[in-house]
C-alpha positions in Angstrom: -16.8 5.2 -23.4 -18.9 7.1 -20.9 -18.5 8.6 -17.8 -19.9 6.1 -15.9 -17.1 3.4 -17.2 -14.3 6.0 -16.5 -15.6 6.8 -12.9 -15.9 2.9 -12.3 -12.5 2.4 -13.6 -11.0 5.2 -11.6 -12.6 4.1 -8.5 -11.5 0.4 -8.9 -7.9 1.5 -9.4 -8.1 3.9 -6.0 -9.4 1.0 -4.1 -6.9 -1.2 -5.5 -4.0 1.2 -4.7 -5.4 1.8 -1.1 -5.6 -2.0 -0.6 -2.1 -2.7 -1.8 -0.7 0.2 0.3 -2.6 -0.4 3.5 -0.5 -2.9 4.9 2.7 -0.8 4.5 1.2 2.2 5.9 -0.2 0.4 9.0 3.1 -1.1 9.6 5.0 2.0 9.6 2.3 3.7 11.6 2.5 1.0 14.1 6.3 1.0 14.4 6.4 4.7 14.5 3.9 5.0 17.3 6.0 2.2 19.3 9.4 4.0 18.7 7.9 7.4 19.6 6.6 5.9 23.1 10.1 4.2 23.5 11.6 7.4 22.9 9.1 9.5 25.0 9.7 7.0 28.0 13.4 6.8 27.9 13.8 10.6 26.8 16.0 9.7 23.7 15.6 12.1 21.0 17.4 10.3 18.1 16.1 10.8 14.7 17.7 7.6 13.0 15.9 5.5 15.9 12.7 6.1 14.5 13.8 5.9 10.6 15.8 2.4 10.8 13.1 0.3 12.1 10.5 1.8 9.9 12.6 0.9 6.9 13.2 -2.4 8.3 9.5 -3.3 9.0 8.5 -1.8 5.5 10.9 -4.3 4.0 9.7 -6.9 5.9 6.1 -6.5 4.8 7.0 -6.1 1.2 8.9 -9.5 1.6 5.9 -11.2 3.1 3.1 -9.5 1.5 4.8 -8.8 -2.1 3.4 -11.8 -3.7 -0.1 -10.8 -2.4 0.4 -7.4 -3.7 2.0 -8.4 -7.2 -1.2 -10.8 -7.6 -3.4 -8.0 -6.7 -1.8 -5.8 -9.4 -1.6 -8.2 -12.2 -5.2 -9.4 -11.5 -6.4 -6.0 -11.9 -4.1 -5.4 -15.0 -5.4 -8.5 -16.6 -9.0 -7.7 -15.9 -8.6 -4.3 -17.2 -6.9 -5.2 -20.8 -9.6 -8.0 -21.1 -12.2 -5.4 -20.7 -11.1 -3.1 -23.4 -13.2 -4.7 -26.0 -16.4 -4.4 -24.1 -15.5 -0.8 -23.0 -14.5 0.5 -26.6 -17.2 -1.2 -28.4 
């Protein structure tokens, strides 16, 4: 196994991690922005007001996108395990 294979596997793993985590991060970012705008407009500075909606949206994204995320991860794992003989030999 040479450096090109290691770099390729690392690159694929990092791309998959970003692809799987991006919906969660974008949903949290959008909700955080909306809540902060609401807090700025109404001048309500309550910490739990920004925390609870982010948790709810993150959970909803996990419920909706969870099967897709799991499919991506298992597909990568199957591809990785099946490529072991060609990488070693």
